[in-house]
C-alpha positions as CSV (number, residue, x, y, z in Angstrom):
1,M,29.1,-7.7,-4.0
2,N,30.1,-10.9,-1.8
3,H,32.9,-9.1,-0.4
4,V,30.6,-6.9,1.4
5,F,29.8,-9.7,3.9
6,L,33.4,-11.0,4.5
7,R,36.0,-10.4,7.1
8,P,39.5,-9.9,5.9
9,N,40.2,-13.5,6.4
10,G,37.3,-14.5,4.0
11,T,34.9,-15.8,6.4
12,L,31.2,-14.7,6.7
13,D,30.6,-11.9,9.2
14,P,28.0,-13.2,11.2
15,K,27.1,-9.6,12.2
16,L,26.1,-9.0,8.6
17,M,24.9,-12.3,7.6
18,P,23.9,-14.4,10.8
19,D,22.1,-17.4,9.4
20,K,24.8,-17.4,6.6
21,L,22.3,-17.2,3.9
22,H,20.3,-13.6,4.5
23,P,21.8,-10.3,5.4
24,S,20.9,-8.6,8.6
25,P,19.4,-5.2,8.6
26,E,23.0,-4.1,8.9
27,G,24.2,-6.2,6.3
28,A,21.3,-5.2,4.0
29,L,22.3,-1.8,4.3
30,A,25.9,-2.5,3.6
31,W,24.9,-4.3,0.5
32,A,22.7,-1.3,-0.7
33,W,25.6,0.7,-0.2
34,A,28.1,-1.3,-2.1
35,M,25.6,-1.7,-5.0
36,E,24.5,2.0,-5.3
37,P,27.5,3.1,-7.4
38,V,27.2,-0.1,-9.9
39,L,23.3,0.3,-10.2
40,S,23.7,4.0,-11.1
41,E,26.1,3.4,-13.6
42,L,24.1,0.6,-15.2
43,F,21.1,2.7,-15.3
44,G,22.8,6.1,-16.4
45,D,21.8,7.7,-13.1
46,Q,23.5,9.8,-10.4
47,P,24.7,7.9,-7.5
48,R,22.5,8.7,-4.4
49,T,23.9,9.2,-1.1
50,V,23.3,6.3,1.3
51,A,24.0,6.0,4.8
52,R,27.3,4.1,5.1
53,P,27.0,1.4,7.8
54,A,29.4,1.4,10.5
55,G,32.1,-1.2,10.6
56,P,35.0,-2.7,8.5
């Protein structure tokens, strides 16, 4: 899931991870959006609709 926090050039997006360790609220939403299909598959559940964050 690390790709969620990276810019196209491979550096951390400070908007999504401002202190380079913890996600911002926007970063946490992007992370949740990226994890939902994986977790749904692992738990044998139907994917839930999660508001997709704006941005790349």
